[in-house]
TORKOL-4160 file (C-alpha; in steps of 0.2 Angstrom, whole numbers, padded with zeros to 4 digits, m for minus):
461
<pt num="1" X="0001" Y="0000" Z="0000"/>
<pt num="2" X="0009" Y="0015" Z="m0004"/>
<pt num="3" X="0003" Y="0030" Z="0005"/>
<pt num="4" X="0008" Y="0050" Z="m0002"/>
<pt num="5" X="0008" Y="0064" Z="0013"/>
<pt num="6" X="0008" Y="0084" Z="0005"/>
<pt num="7" X="0015" Y="0094" Z="0019"/>
<pt num="8" X="0027" Y="0089" Z="0031"/>
<pt num="9" X="0021" Y="0103" Z="0046"/>
<pt num="10" X="0013" Y="0097" Z="0061"/>
<pt num="11" X="m0005" Y="0089" Z="0052"/>
<pt num="12" X="0007" Y="0080" Z="0039"/>
<pt num="13" X="0019" Y="0073" Z="0051"/>
<pt num="14" X="0004" Y="0069" Z="0061"/>
<pt num="15" X="m0003" Y="0059" Z="0048"/>
<pt num="16" X="0014" Y="0051" Z="0044"/>
<pt num="17" X="0014" Y="0046" Z="0064"/>
<pt num="18" X="m0002" Y="0035" Z="0065"/>
<pt num="19" X="m0002" Y="0029" Z="0047"/>
<pt num="20" X="0014" Y="0020" Z="0054"/>
<pt num="21" X="0004" Y="0014" Z="0069"/>
<pt num="22" X="m0010" Y="0009" Z="0058"/>
<pt num="23" X="m0001" Y="m0001" Z="0047"/>
<pt num="24" X="0018" Y="m0007" Z="0048"/>
<pt num="25" X="0022" Y="m0011" Z="0029"/>
<pt num="26" X="0014" Y="0002" Z="0020"/>
<pt num="27" X="0024" Y="0012" Z="0009"/>
<pt num="28" X="0023" Y="0030" Z="0016"/>
<pt num="29" X="0032" Y="0046" Z="0007"/>
<pt num="30" X="0029" Y="0064" Z="0013"/>
<pt num="31" X="0033" Y="0078" Z="0001"/>
<pt num="32" X="0037" Y="0094" Z="0011"/>
<pt num="33" X="0042" Y="0112" Z="0000"/>
<pt num="34" X="0053" Y="0118" Z="0018"/>
<pt num="35" X="0070" Y="0115" Z="0023"/>
<pt num="36" X="0065" Y="0109" Z="0039"/>
<pt num="37" X="0055" Y="0092" Z="0047"/>
<pt num="38" X="0040" Y="0095" Z="0058"/>
<pt num="39" X="0042" Y="0111" Z="0070"/>
<pt num="40" X="0032" Y="0120" Z="0080"/>
<pt num="41" X="0025" Y="0135" Z="0069"/>
<pt num="42" X="0018" Y="0140" Z="0087"/>
<pt num="43" X="0034" Y="0141" Z="0095"/>
<pt num="44" X="0041" Y="0155" Z="0084"/>
<pt num="45" X="0039" Y="0169" Z="0092"/>
<pt num="46" X="0044" Y="0164" Z="0107"/>
<pt num="47" X="0060" Y="0157" Z="0098"/>
<pt num="48" X="0061" Y="0175" Z="0089"/>
<pt num="49" X="0060" Y="0184" Z="0108"/>
<pt num="50" X="0072" Y="0171" Z="0116"/>
<pt num="51" X="0059" Y="0162" Z="0127"/>
<pt num="52" X="0065" Y="0148" Z="0121"/>
<pt num="53" X="0083" Y="0148" Z="0117"/>
<pt num="54" X="0085" Y="0142" Z="0100"/>
<pt num="55" X="0074" Y="0138" Z="0082"/>
<pt num="56" X="0083" Y="0121" Z="0083"/>
<pt num="57" X="0073" Y="0117" Z="0098"/>
<pt num="58" X="0056" Y="0118" Z="0089"/>
<pt num="59" X="0059" Y="0104" Z="0080"/>
<pt num="60" X="0049" Y="0090" Z="0087"/>
<pt num="61" X="0049" Y="0077" Z="0074"/>
<pt num="62" X="0068" Y="0076" Z="0067"/>
<pt num="63" X="0073" Y="0067" Z="0051"/>
<pt num="64" X="0079" Y="0053" Z="0063"/>
<pt num="65" X="0061" Y="0049" Z="0067"/>
<pt num="66" X="0056" Y="0048" Z="0054"/>
<pt num="67" X="0069" Y="0035" Z="0046"/>
<pt num="68" X="0067" Y="0026" Z="0060"/>
<pt num="69" X="0049" Y="0022" Z="0054"/>
<pt num="70" X="0053" Y="0021" Z="0038"/>
<pt num="71" X="0044" Y="0037" Z="0033"/>
<pt num="72" X="0052" Y="0043" Z="0017"/>
<pt num="73" X="0054" Y="0061" Z="0020"/>
<pt num="74" X="0057" Y="0071" Z="0005"/>
<pt num="75" X="0058" Y="0091" Z="0010"/>
<pt num="76" X="0062" Y="0105" Z="0000"/>
<pt num="77" X="0050" Y="0097" Z="m0012"/>
<pt num="78" X="0037" Y="0107" Z="m0020"/>
<pt num="79" X="0020" Y="0097" Z="m0029"/>
<pt num="80" X="0014" Y="0107" Z="m0042"/>
<pt num="81" X="0001" Y="0094" Z="m0051"/>
<pt num="82" X="m0010" Y="0078" Z="m0044"/>
<pt num="83" X="m0019" Y="0067" Z="m0056"/>
<pt num="84" X="m0031" Y="0057" Z="m0047"/>
<pt num="85" X="m0035" Y="0044" Z="m0061"/>
<pt num="86" X="m0019" Y="0039" Z="m0064"/>
<pt num="87" X="m0017" Y="0042" Z="m0043"/>
<pt num="88" X="0001" Y="0052" Z="m0047"/>
<pt num="89" X="0007" Y="0067" Z="m0040"/>
<pt num="90" X="0021" Y="0079" Z="m0048"/>
<pt num="91" X="0034" Y="0087" Z="m0039"/>
<pt num="92" X="0051" Y="0096" Z="m0040"/>
<pt num="93" X="0064" Y="0099" Z="m0032"/>
<pt num="94" X="0068" Y="0116" Z="m0025"/>
<pt num="95" X="0087" Y="0113" Z="m0023"/>
<pt num="96" X="0091" Y="0105" Z="m0039"/>
<pt num="97" X="0075" Y="0107" Z="m0051"/>
<pt num="98" X="0072" Y="0088" Z="m0052"/>
<pt num="99" X="0055" Y="0081" Z="m0058"/>
<pt num="100" X="0050" Y="0066" Z="m0048"/>
<pt num="101" X="0031" Y="0056" Z="m0052"/>
<pt num="102" X="0024" Y="0048" Z="m0036"/>
<pt num="103" X="0011" Y="0036" Z="m0036"/>
<pt num="104" X="0000" Y="0031" Z="m0025"/>
<pt num="105" X="m0016" Y="0020" Z="m0018"/>
<pt num="106" X="m0021" Y="0034" Z="m0005"/>
<pt num="107" X="m0015" Y="0054" Z="m0006"/>
<pt num="108" X="m0017" Y="0063" Z="0011"/>
<pt num="109" X="m0016" Y="0084" Z="0006"/>
<pt num="110" X="m0011" Y="0093" Z="0022"/>
<pt num="111" X="m0004" Y="0109" Z="0013"/>
<pt num="112" X="m0006" Y="0122" Z="0027"/>
<pt num="113" X="m0011" Y="0141" Z="0024"/>
<pt num="114" X="m0001" Y="0154" Z="0019"/>
<pt num="115" X="m0003" Y="0173" Z="0027"/>
<pt num="116" X="m0017" Y="0183" Z="0018"/>
<pt num="117" X="m0007" Y="0200" Z="0015"/>
<pt num="118" X="m0019" Y="0216" Z="0011"/>
<pt num="119" X="m0014" Y="0227" Z="m0004"/>
<pt num="120" X="m0003" Y="0241" Z="0004"/>
<pt num="121" X="0004" Y="0254" Z="m0007"/>
<pt num="122" X="0024" Y="0251" Z="m0008"/>
<pt num="123" X="0025" Y="0234" Z="0001"/>
<pt num="124" X="0033" Y="0228" Z="m0014"/>
<pt num="125" X="0046" Y="0232" Z="m0025"/>
<pt num="126" X="0046" Y="0232" Z="m0044"/>
<pt num="127" X="0050" Y="0217" Z="m0042"/>
<pt num="128" X="0037" Y="0209" Z="m0032"/>
<pt num="129" X="0047" Y="0204" Z="m0018"/>
<pt num="130" X="0043" Y="0213" Z="0000"/>
<pt num="131" X="0053" Y="0228" Z="0003"/>
<pt num="132" X="0066" Y="0226" Z="0016"/>
<pt num="133" X="0059" Y="0226" Z="0034"/>
<pt num="134" X="0041" Y="0221" Z="0028"/>
<pt num="135" X="0038" Y="0205" Z="0035"/>
<pt num="136" X="0024" Y="0190" Z="0039"/>
<pt num="137" X="0025" Y="0175" Z="0051"/>
<pt num="138" X="0023" Y="0157" Z="0045"/>
<pt num="139" X="0037" Y="0148" Z="0041"/>
<pt num="140" X="0055" Y="0143" Z="0051"/>
<pt num="141" X="0063" Y="0156" Z="0037"/>
<pt num="142" X="0053" Y="0169" Z="0042"/>
<pt num="143" X="0055" Y="0168" Z="0060"/>
<pt num="144" X="0073" Y="0170" Z="0057"/>
<pt num="145" X="0076" Y="0184" Z="0047"/>
<pt num="146" X="0065" Y="0193" Z="0058"/>
<pt num="147" X="0077" Y="0186" Z="0072"/>
<pt num="148" X="0091" Y="0193" Z="0062"/>
<pt num="149" X="0082" Y="0214" Z="0058"/>
<pt num="150" X="0076" Y="0215" Z="0078"/>
<pt num="151" X="0088" Y="0228" Z="0083"/>
<pt num="152" X="0086" Y="0237" Z="0102"/>
<pt num="153" X="0077" Y="0253" Z="0104"/>
<pt num="154" X="0071" Y="0254" Z="0084"/>
<pt num="155" X="0051" Y="0255" Z="0081"/>
<pt num="156" X="0041" Y="0243" Z="0075"/>
<pt num="157" X="0024" Y="0242" Z="0069"/>
<pt num="158" X="0011" Y="0229" Z="0071"/>
<pt num="159" X="m0003" Y="0228" Z="0055"/>
<pt num="160" X="m0017" Y="0218" Z="0064"/>
<pt num="161" X="m0020" Y="0214" Z="0082"/>
<pt num="162" X="m0025" Y="0194" Z="0079"/>
<pt num="163" X="m0017" Y="0180" Z="0089"/>
<pt num="164" X="0001" Y="0180" Z="0079"/>
<pt num="165" X="0001" Y="0200" Z="0077"/>
<pt num="166" X="0000" Y="0200" Z="0099"/>
<pt num="167" X="0012" Y="0188" Z="0100"/>
<pt num="168" X="0023" Y="0194" Z="0089"/>
<pt num="169" X="0020" Y="0212" Z="0096"/>
<pt num="170" X="0024" Y="0204" Z="0115"/>
<pt num="171" X="0039" Y="0194" Z="0106"/>
<pt num="172" X="0048" Y="0211" Z="0098"/>
<pt num="173" X="0046" Y="0222" Z="0115"/>
<pt num="174" X="0054" Y="0208" Z="0125"/>
<pt num="175" X="0068" Y="0212" Z="0113"/>
<pt num="176" X="0069" Y="0231" Z="0115"/>
<pt num="177" X="0060" Y="0236" Z="0103"/>
<pt num="178" X="0049" Y="0251" Z="0105"/>
<pt num="179" X="0031" Y="0242" Z="0098"/>
<pt num="180" X="0016" Y="0248" Z="0091"/>
<pt num="181" X="m0001" Y="0239" Z="0085"/>
<pt num="182" X="m0016" Y="0244" Z="0076"/>
<pt num="183" X="m0033" Y="0236" Z="0075"/>
<pt num="184" X="m0039" Y="0232" Z="0060"/>
<pt num="185" X="m0055" Y="0229" Z="0068"/>
<pt num="186" X="m0065" Y="0234" Z="0083"/>
<pt num="187" X="m0054" Y="0227" Z="0095"/>
<pt num="188" X="m0039" Y="0215" Z="0097"/>
<pt num="189" X="m0040" Y="0196" Z="0097"/>
<pt num="190" X="m0056" Y="0199" Z="0086"/>
<pt num="191" X="m0057" Y="0179" Z="0082"/>
<pt num="192" X="m0055" Y="0175" Z="0099"/>
<pt num="193" X="m0063" Y="0184" Z="0113"/>
<pt num="194" X="m0077" Y="0197" Z="0114"/>
<pt num="195" X="m0073" Y="0215" Z="0118"/>
<pt num="196" X="m0075" Y="0219" Z="0134"/>
<pt num="197" X="m0063" Y="0202" Z="0138"/>
<pt num="198" X="m0050" Y="0209" Z="0124"/>
<pt num="199" X="m0052" Y="0230" Z="0137"/>
<pt num="200" X="m0045" Y="0218" Z="0149"/>
<pt num="201" X="m0029" Y="0211" Z="0138"/>
<pt num="202" X="m0027" Y="0227" Z="0131"/>
<pt num="203" X="m0024" Y="0238" Z="0149"/>
<pt num="204" X="m0012" Y="0226" Z="0151"/>
<pt num="205" X="m0002" Y="0226" Z="0136"/>
<pt num="206" X="m0002" Y="0246" Z="0136"/>
<pt num="207" X="0007" Y="0243" Z="0155"/>
<pt num="208" X="0019" Y="0231" Z="0145"/>
<pt num="209" X="0023" Y="0248" Z="0135"/>
<pt num="210" X="0012" Y="0243" Z="0118"/>
<pt num="211" X="0000" Y="0257" Z="0111"/>
<pt num="212" X="m0014" Y="0252" Z="0100"/>
<pt num="213" X="m0021" Y="0263" Z="0086"/>
<pt num="214" X="m0037" Y="0259" Z="0084"/>
<pt num="215" X="m0049" Y="0257" Z="0071"/>
<pt num="216" X="m0036" Y="0260" Z="0055"/>
<pt num="217" X="m0033" Y="0251" Z="0040"/>
<pt num="218" X="m0013" Y="0253" Z="0033"/>
<pt num="219" X="m0016" Y="0264" Z="0016"/>
<pt num="220" X="0005" Y="0266" Z="0014"/>
<pt num="221" X="0023" Y="0258" Z="0018"/>
<pt num="222" X="0034" Y="0274" Z="0015"/>
<pt num="223" X="0054" Y="0273" Z="0011"/>
<pt num="224" X="0063" Y="0269" Z="m0008"/>
<pt num="225" X="0070" Y="0249" Z="m0003"/>
<pt num="226" X="0067" Y="0249" Z="0014"/>
<pt num="227" X="0052" Y="0252" Z="0027"/>
<pt num="228" X="0055" Y="0269" Z="0034"/>
<pt num="229" X="0034" Y="0273" Z="0040"/>
<pt num="230" X="0018" Y="0267" Z="0036"/>
<pt num="231" X="0003" Y="0277" Z="0036"/>
<pt num="232" X="m0012" Y="0273" Z="0044"/>
<pt num="233" X="m0029" Y="0278" Z="0037"/>
<pt num="234" X="m0043" Y="0280" Z="0054"/>
<pt num="235" X="m0058" Y="0271" Z="0048"/>
<pt num="236" X="m0071" Y="0280" Z="0055"/>
<pt num="237" X="m0064" Y="0298" Z="0051"/>
<pt num="238" X="m0054" Y="0296" Z="0034"/>
<pt num="239" X="m0039" Y="0306" Z="0043"/>
<pt num="240" X="m0021" Y="0297" Z="0037"/>
<pt num="241" X="m0006" Y="0297" Z="0049"/>
<pt num="242" X="0014" Y="0292" Z="0048"/>
<pt num="243" X="0022" Y="0283" Z="0061"/>
<pt num="244" X="0040" Y="0279" Z="0056"/>
<pt num="245" X="0047" Y="0260" Z="0058"/>
<pt num="246" X="0060" Y="0251" Z="0055"/>
<pt num="247" X="0050" Y="0234" Z="0055"/>
<pt num="248" X="0032" Y="0230" Z="0049"/>
<pt num="249" X="0025" Y="0214" Z="0053"/>
<pt num="250" X="0008" Y="0210" Z="0041"/>
<pt num="251" X="m0003" Y="0200" Z="0053"/>
<pt num="252" X="m0020" Y="0202" Z="0045"/>
<pt num="253" X="m0027" Y="0184" Z="0045"/>
<pt num="254" X="m0019" Y="0168" Z="0034"/>
<pt num="255" X="m0029" Y="0158" Z="0017"/>
<pt num="256" X="m0028" Y="0140" Z="0016"/>
<pt num="257" X="m0017" Y="0132" Z="0003"/>
<pt num="258" X="m0027" Y="0122" Z="m0009"/>
<pt num="259" X="m0020" Y="0124" Z="m0024"/>
<pt num="260" X="m0017" Y="0106" Z="m0025"/>
<pt num="261" X="m0034" Y="0103" Z="m0020"/>
<pt num="262" X="m0042" Y="0112" Z="m0034"/>
<pt num="263" X="m0031" Y="0105" Z="m0047"/>
<pt num="264" X="m0035" Y="0085" Z="m0038"/>
<pt num="265" X="m0055" Y="0093" Z="m0042"/>
<pt num="266" X="m0059" Y="0091" Z="m0023"/>
<pt num="267" X="m0074" Y="0100" Z="m0017"/>
<pt num="268" X="m0070" Y="0117" Z="m0009"/>
<pt num="269" X="m0084" Y="0127" Z="0004"/>
<pt num="270" X="m0087" Y="0145" Z="0009"/>
<pt num="271" X="m0072" Y="0149" Z="0018"/>
<pt num="272" X="m0061" Y="0141" Z="0004"/>
<pt num="273" X="m0054" Y="0126" Z="0011"/>
<pt num="274" X="m0056" Y="0107" Z="0008"/>
<pt num="275" X="m0071" Y="0101" Z="0014"/>
<pt num="276" X="m0069" Y="0087" Z="0022"/>
<pt num="277" X="m0080" Y="0072" Z="0031"/>
<pt num="278" X="m0080" Y="0065" Z="0048"/>
<pt num="279" X="m0065" Y="0053" Z="0041"/>
<pt num="280" X="m0057" Y="0068" Z="0031"/>
<pt num="281" X="m0059" Y="0061" Z="0016"/>
<pt num="282" X="m0062" Y="0074" Z="0003"/>
<pt num="283" X="m0075" Y="0073" Z="m0012"/>
<pt num="284" X="m0063" Y="0063" Z="m0020"/>
<pt num="285" X="m0060" Y="0045" Z="m0015"/>
<pt num="286" X="m0043" Y="0041" Z="m0010"/>
<pt num="287" X="m0039" Y="0058" Z="m0005"/>
<pt num="288" X="m0040" Y="0066" Z="0011"/>
<pt num="289" X="m0034" Y="0082" Z="0020"/>
<pt num="290" X="m0029" Y="0089" Z="0037"/>
<pt num="291" X="m0025" Y="0104" Z="0045"/>
<pt num="292" X="m0026" Y="0121" Z="0039"/>
<pt num="293" X="m0030" Y="0119" Z="0023"/>
<pt num="294" X="m0047" Y="0111" Z="0025"/>
<pt num="295" X="m0062" Y="0119" Z="0034"/>
<pt num="296" X="m0076" Y="0108" Z="0046"/>
<pt num="297" X="m0092" Y="0112" Z="0053"/>
<pt num="298" X="m0092" Y="0123" Z="0070"/>
<pt num="299" X="m0098" Y="0111" Z="0084"/>
<pt num="300" X="m0112" Y="0125" Z="0091"/>
<pt num="301" X="m0118" Y="0136" Z="0075"/>
<pt num="302" X="m0115" Y="0119" Z="0064"/>
<pt num="303" X="m0109" Y="0134" Z="0049"/>
<pt num="304" X="m0091" Y="0130" Z="0039"/>
<pt num="305" X="m0077" Y="0135" Z="0050"/>
<pt num="306" X="m0059" Y="0137" Z="0043"/>
<pt num="307" X="m0045" Y="0126" Z="0054"/>
<pt num="308" X="m0033" Y="0138" Z="0059"/>
<pt num="309" X="m0026" Y="0130" Z="0077"/>
<pt num="310" X="m0014" Y="0115" Z="0078"/>
<pt num="311" X="m0024" Y="0108" Z="0090"/>
<pt num="312" X="m0035" Y="0104" Z="0076"/>
<pt num="313" X="m0025" Y="0101" Z="0062"/>
<pt num="314" X="m0017" Y="0086" Z="0073"/>
<pt num="315" X="m0035" Y="0079" Z="0078"/>
<pt num="316" X="m0038" Y="0079" Z="0059"/>
<pt num="317" X="m0018" Y="0071" Z="0057"/>
<pt num="318" X="m0025" Y="0057" Z="0068"/>
<pt num="319" X="m0039" Y="0053" Z="0059"/>
<pt num="320" X="m0034" Y="0054" Z="0042"/>
<pt num="321" X="m0019" Y="0043" Z="0044"/>
<pt num="322" X="m0027" Y="0030" Z="0052"/>
<pt num="323" X="m0042" Y="0029" Z="0038"/>
<pt num="324" X="m0030" Y="0031" Z="0025"/>
<pt num="325" X="m0020" Y="0016" Z="0032"/>
<pt num="326" X="m0036" Y="0006" Z="0034"/>
<pt num="327" X="m0041" Y="0008" Z="0050"/>
<pt num="328" X="m0058" Y="0017" Z="0056"/>
<pt num="329" X="m0057" Y="0033" Z="0067"/>
<pt num="330" X="m0069" Y="0049" Z="0065"/>
<pt num="331" X="m0069" Y="0066" Z="0071"/>
<pt num="332" X="m0082" Y="0074" Z="0081"/>
<pt num="333" X="m0098" Y="0081" Z="0072"/>
<pt num="334" X="m0091" Y="0099" Z="0074"/>
<pt num="335" X="m0075" Y="0107" Z="0082"/>
<pt num="336" X="m0075" Y="0117" Z="0098"/>
<pt num="337" X="m0060" Y="0131" Z="0096"/>
<pt num="338" X="m0054" Y="0125" Z="0109"/>
<pt num="339" X="m0040" Y="0140" Z="0109"/>
<pt num="340" X="m0028" Y="0150" Z="0122"/>
<pt num="341" X="m0010" Y="0160" Z="0122"/>
<pt num="342" X="m0002" Y="0170" Z="0138"/>
<pt num="343" X="0000" Y="0189" Z="0133"/>
<pt num="344" X="0011" Y="0200" Z="0146"/>
<pt num="345" X="0009" Y="0190" Z="0160"/>
<pt num="346" X="m0010" Y="0186" Z="0157"/>
<pt num="347" X="m0017" Y="0169" Z="0151"/>
<pt num="348" X="m0032" Y="0170" Z="0139"/>
<pt num="349" X="m0043" Y="0159" Z="0135"/>
<pt num="350" X="m0057" Y="0152" Z="0123"/>
<pt num="351" X="m0070" Y="0138" Z="0118"/>
<pt num="352" X="m0086" Y="0141" Z="0107"/>
<pt num="353" X="m0091" Y="0156" Z="0097"/>
<pt num="354" X="m0088" Y="0174" Z="0100"/>
<pt num="355" X="m0103" Y="0183" Z="0104"/>
<pt num="356" X="m0102" Y="0192" Z="0085"/>
<pt num="357" X="m0100" Y="0176" Z="0076"/>
<pt num="358" X="m0115" Y="0167" Z="0088"/>
<pt num="359" X="m0127" Y="0184" Z="0081"/>
<pt num="360" X="m0123" Y="0179" Z="0064"/>
<pt num="361" X="m0130" Y="0164" Z="0066"/>
<pt num="362" X="m0146" Y="0170" Z="0075"/>
<pt num="363" X="m0141" Y="0164" Z="0091"/>
<pt num="364" X="m0142" Y="0181" Z="0106"/>
<pt num="365" X="m0135" Y="0172" Z="0118"/>
<pt num="366" X="m0138" Y="0174" Z="0138"/>
<pt num="367" X="m0123" Y="0182" Z="0147"/>
<pt num="368" X="m0115" Y="0179" Z="0164"/>
<pt num="369" X="m0098" Y="0187" Z="0168"/>
<pt num="370" X="m0087" Y="0185" Z="0186"/>
<pt num="371" X="m0073" Y="0194" Z="0193"/>
<pt num="372" X="m0063" Y="0186" Z="0206"/>
<pt num="373" X="m0047" Y="0176" Z="0214"/>
<pt num="374" X="m0042" Y="0161" Z="0208"/>
<pt num="375" X="m0040" Y="0157" Z="0230"/>
<pt num="376" X="m0050" Y="0163" Z="0245"/>
<pt num="377" X="m0048" Y="0183" Z="0246"/>
<pt num="378" X="m0040" Y="0181" Z="0265"/>
<pt num="379" X="m0024" Y="0168" Z="0255"/>
<pt num="380" X="m0008" Y="0175" Z="0250"/>
<pt num="381" X="m0005" Y="0171" Z="0231"/>
<pt num="382" X="m0023" Y="0174" Z="0224"/>
<pt num="383" X="m0023" Y="0179" Z="0205"/>
<pt num="384" X="m0037" Y="0191" Z="0198"/>
<pt num="385" X="m0050" Y="0180" Z="0184"/>
<pt num="386" X="m0062" Y="0185" Z="0174"/>
<pt num="387" X="m0074" Y="0172" Z="0168"/>
<pt num="388" X="m0088" Y="0173" Z="0154"/>
<pt num="389" X="m0102" Y="0160" Z="0148"/>
<pt num="390" X="m0114" Y="0160" Z="0136"/>
<pt num="391" X="m0130" Y="0149" Z="0135"/>
<pt num="392" X="m0143" Y="0148" Z="0122"/>
<pt num="393" X="m0158" Y="0156" Z="0126"/>
<pt num="394" X="m0169" Y="0142" Z="0119"/>
<pt num="395" X="m0164" Y="0129" Z="0134"/>
<pt num="396" X="m0150" Y="0138" Z="0143"/>
<pt num="397" X="m0137" Y="0126" Z="0137"/>
<pt num="398" X="m0120" Y="0132" Z="0137"/>
<pt num="399" X="m0110" Y="0137" Z="0118"/>
<pt num="400" X="m0095" Y="0145" Z="0122"/>
<pt num="401" X="m0084" Y="0154" Z="0136"/>
<pt num="402" X="m0070" Y="0165" Z="0138"/>
<pt num="403" X="m0057" Y="0167" Z="0153"/>
<pt num="404" X="m0043" Y="0180" Z="0157"/>
<pt num="405" X="m0033" Y="0180" Z="0172"/>
<pt num="406" X="m0016" Y="0176" Z="0177"/>
<pt num="407" X="m0018" Y="0158" Z="0185"/>
<pt num="408" X="m0025" Y="0141" Z="0178"/>
<pt num="409" X="m0036" Y="0149" Z="0164"/>
<pt num="410" X="m0033" Y="0136" Z="0154"/>
<pt num="411" X="m0041" Y="0120" Z="0163"/>
<pt num="412" X="m0056" Y="0131" Z="0168"/>
<pt num="413" X="m0059" Y="0133" Z="0147"/>
<pt num="414" X="m0057" Y="0115" Z="0145"/>
<pt num="415" X="m0071" Y="0112" Z="0158"/>
<pt num="416" X="m0083" Y="0123" Z="0148"/>
<pt num="417" X="m0075" Y="0114" Z="0133"/>
<pt num="418" X="m0082" Y="0099" Z="0140"/>
<pt num="419" X="m0098" Y="0106" Z="0145"/>
<pt num="420" X="m0100" Y="0114" Z="0128"/>
<pt num="421" X="m0098" Y="0095" Z="0120"/>
<pt num="422" X="m0110" Y="0086" Z="0130"/>
<pt num="423" X="m0122" Y="0100" Z="0129"/>
<pt num="424" X="m0123" Y="0106" Z="0146"/>
<pt num="425" X="m0137" Y="0118" Z="0151"/>
<pt num="426" X="m0134" Y="0131" Z="0165"/>
<pt num="427" X="m0144" Y="0120" Z="0176"/>
<pt num="428" X="m0133" Y="0107" Z="0175"/>
<pt num="429" X="m0118" Y="0115" Z="0175"/>
<pt num="430" X="m0122" Y="0122" Z="0195"/>
<pt num="431" X="m0125" Y="0104" Z="0200"/>
<pt num="432" X="m0106" Y="0103" Z="0197"/>
<pt num="433" X="m0094" Y="0101" Z="0215"/>
<pt num="434" X="m0077" Y="0110" Z="0211"/>
<pt num="435" X="m0065" Y="0106" Z="0223"/>
<pt num="436" X="m0062" Y="0117" Z="0240"/>
<pt num="437" X="m0046" Y="0120" Z="0249"/>
<pt num="438" X="m0038" Y="0137" Z="0255"/>
<pt num="439" X="m0021" Y="0136" Z="0249"/>
<pt num="440" X="m0029" Y="0128" Z="0230"/>
<pt num="441" X="m0045" Y="0134" Z="0224"/>
<pt num="442" X="m0061" Y="0146" Z="0234"/>
<pt num="443" X="m0076" Y="0138" Z="0240"/>
<pt num="444" X="m0084" Y="0144" Z="0224"/>
<pt num="445" X="m0075" Y="0145" Z="0210"/>
<pt num="446" X="m0078" Y="0159" Z="0197"/>
<pt num="447" X="m0083" Y="0147" Z="0184"/>
<pt num="448" X="m0098" Y="0142" Z="0197"/>
<pt num="449" X="m0103" Y="0159" Z="0198"/>
<pt num="450" X="m0100" Y="0165" Z="0182"/>
<pt num="451" X="m0113" Y="0151" Z="0176"/>
<pt num="452" X="m0127" Y="0158" Z="0191"/>
<pt num="453" X="m0124" Y="0174" Z="0184"/>
<pt num="454" X="m0133" Y="0168" Z="0169"/>
<pt num="455" X="m0145" Y="0156" Z="0176"/>
<pt num="456" X="m0153" Y="0171" Z="0187"/>
<pt num="457" X="m0156" Y="0179" Z="0168"/>
<pt num="458" X="m0160" Y="0166" Z="0159"/>
<pt num="459" X="m0174" Y="0159" Z="0171"/>
<pt num="460" X="m0180" Y="0179" Z="0168"/>
<pt num="461" X="m0183" Y="0177" Z="0153"/>
């Protein structure tokens, strides 16, 4: 049995891992267009900041791992064509230009995503390459180039205030750069949390010396050959302002890489990602897909959601790998989008859709919120925490939650993730016993208090 995997990132490498566990005899080939075997893309900002000492520390599956499990790994290899009828893919070496054809019984597409770059005047040179000092962050090479460019005491501008943008703002600040962030939408982390929770994070970021420029779009990157300033246009007034800078990071989102999927005639969805079923199989027989190039239904709304989390990509990689190797495994009926990060000493976690996303699907959620501490008020070492929970107004079922604080935030959001997955209502959650001991936890956890606040609102109708 011949398995060909296009993509050597987290999803593709997980496909290879579980395909080998499922079928010891299969011939497995992984084709990756980078120079590195599987590494943590999520760790790149922390290698730039120096929190992770070396970029090499981010490599999770070295070449030796692939060799040990008899997986043929071909790096610096770009796949440029696929013929699903002949079951063959064509690739070209990015080192020497040598072309190859690889025949498969089952193909798995794990091509990931690429940064979305808005059209900005002056961003590109005449030859179409980015101006010196202008970067996006997606690959190890991107991160290494940014790392080399960072100079203490100089200025940096982050265009976009999403997750990568905010992690890079912190990273550059830790490296001693004067860093500014521009908010392309109403508030920071718009795909992760609501405006009220974002306000808490923003205040902390500003305390750490990160000024925010709200509701703007980048209209121009100034400078002849290298970045000298960014012109920002206010979305409300139309006024433009120029901000001198030495380094620009564009963090405006990403788009699925689906060129190969298109050539294979795989169905694409409304988000632009590859449509896959519970077995991670595409619309074309014997072709599977996993990771950021795919879309999958949101668990709460049922609407297609573009995959963008490594945790989900790995889960899909496991399912695709098992099934491609003649095993049997399924994804849940939808994704929870359980997400977390840490910025400026604050942990931020969320599960389920934001309020804006819920309202788009016709759900006007019942909301409960509680601010308190992780320990009893009298006990030393307590940390502030804010919990927000959202429920369906029809049946009181918990559909989303967001938490920000300095300690144990992600474990609390995991509790809410279990509640969303199991369809637990506010009333049922209130029956949950939470542990208590003064040095470990308060008598009534902030989760319980937030749910109780939502329950009282729900009962009042």
